[in-house]
N, C-alpha and C positions, 0 to 999 in steps of 0.2 A: 286663794284664797275662796270660799261659796259665800256670799252675802244674798242672805232674804229681806227683802225690804217690801214692808209691809205698808201699801198705801196706796190711793185710788187718787191722788194728785198726779196730773198729769203732768204739771211742772218739776217737781222732783223724780219723777221715770225717766222725762228725758234728760235731766239732768245727772241721771245715772248711765241711762241708756248712752244711745248712740255714739256710743264703742271710746267713751269719755273717761271711763276705768283702763288701768292697767291690763296689759293682754292677760296675766296669771289670775285675774279675780274672774268671777266668775258671779253674774247676779240672778236670780229668779224672783220673780214678782207675785207675793201672794196678795188680792184683794181684799177690802171690807167686805165683799157684800155674798163672800163667800159663808155658806151657814156654820156653828158654830162646830157642829161635829167634825164637819170636813175640815174646816180651818185645824183642831188639837188635832187631827190624823197628818194634817201634811207640816207642822212643827214638829209632830212626832221623829216624823219619818223623811221629815228634809235634814240633810247632815251641814247645818252649815256654820260658818263659824262667830260670822255678826250676824244680827238680827239690826234693821232701821225701821223702828216702828213709826209710824205716824200719828198723831194720837188725835189727828183733826179728824181720822177713818174711825174713830171707836166713841171719840166726846165723852161720855161718862162712863165706860166700858173700860179705860187704857188701863187702870192699876188691876184689873180683874185679869187681861190677856196679858199683861208684864209677868204677874206672879203665875200663870197656866205655864210662857216662856220658860221662867224661869226653873217650876216645879220638872218641866219635862226635859229641858235644858241646862243642868245647873252652871255649867262656863260656857254657856255661850256670854257671847260678850256683845250687848246693848244700846244701840243708838237710839236716845227718844227724841222726837221732833216734834213741836208744837206752836201752834199760833196765839197760845194761853202764856201770858208773861207771869201770871199769879203767882204768888209767891207759895200759895196755901197746894197749886198744883205739884210745887216743884218740891215741896217737902212732905208729900206723900207719894213720890214717885223717887226718888231720889234711895230711899233705906232698900230699895229691889236689887241695888247692885249695878245701876244705869254706868257704861263707860261714859256715855256722851249725853250731856242733853243740852239739846239746838234749840234757840227759840227762831220758826222761820218768817221770810228766806233765809233759807240757806246757800251758801254760793259752791259753786264746783271745787273749787278751792278749795272749803273747810270743810267738807263732808270729805275730800280725798287724804286731807290731815289725819281726820279722824280712824278712816280707816290704815293706812298705812300704819300708824300707831298702835292701830289693834293687831295690827298684823306683826307688829314688833312684841308685844306682850303677847300674843298667843304665841312666837319663835320662843321665848321664853321659859315658856310654862313645862 
C-alpha cells in the first residue's frame, strides 16, 4: 500500500519512517513548503492509496487542500491529523470523506491500526 504523508512535522515523519511500517507499505513524503502548482501536480501524479494530511502544515488552507485531494483522487482514503481540537474544525472537515480524524500527538500504534484498517477497506472495494 502506498502512503502519501503531507507534513513537515519531524515527529510524525520519524514515527512513520525508520522502518516502523510493514514492508509492504511504501511511504512518500510531501512537504508543505511545495508551491501550490507543484503540490497539485504531485497529488495528481502520485498513485497513493492513503493520504495522511497534517493540518498543522496548512493551517487555514487545510479545507481547500482536502477538497483538492478529494477532487483529484476521489477514491483515496484520507487520514487527517491536527493539533486543533476545536469542534468547528471537525464539522468543517468531516463532510469531505475523512477516513480518520486524529488529534496530535498520535502514537505509532494508533497510526498503524488506521493504516491496517484502510488496507482492509481498500481490498474490499
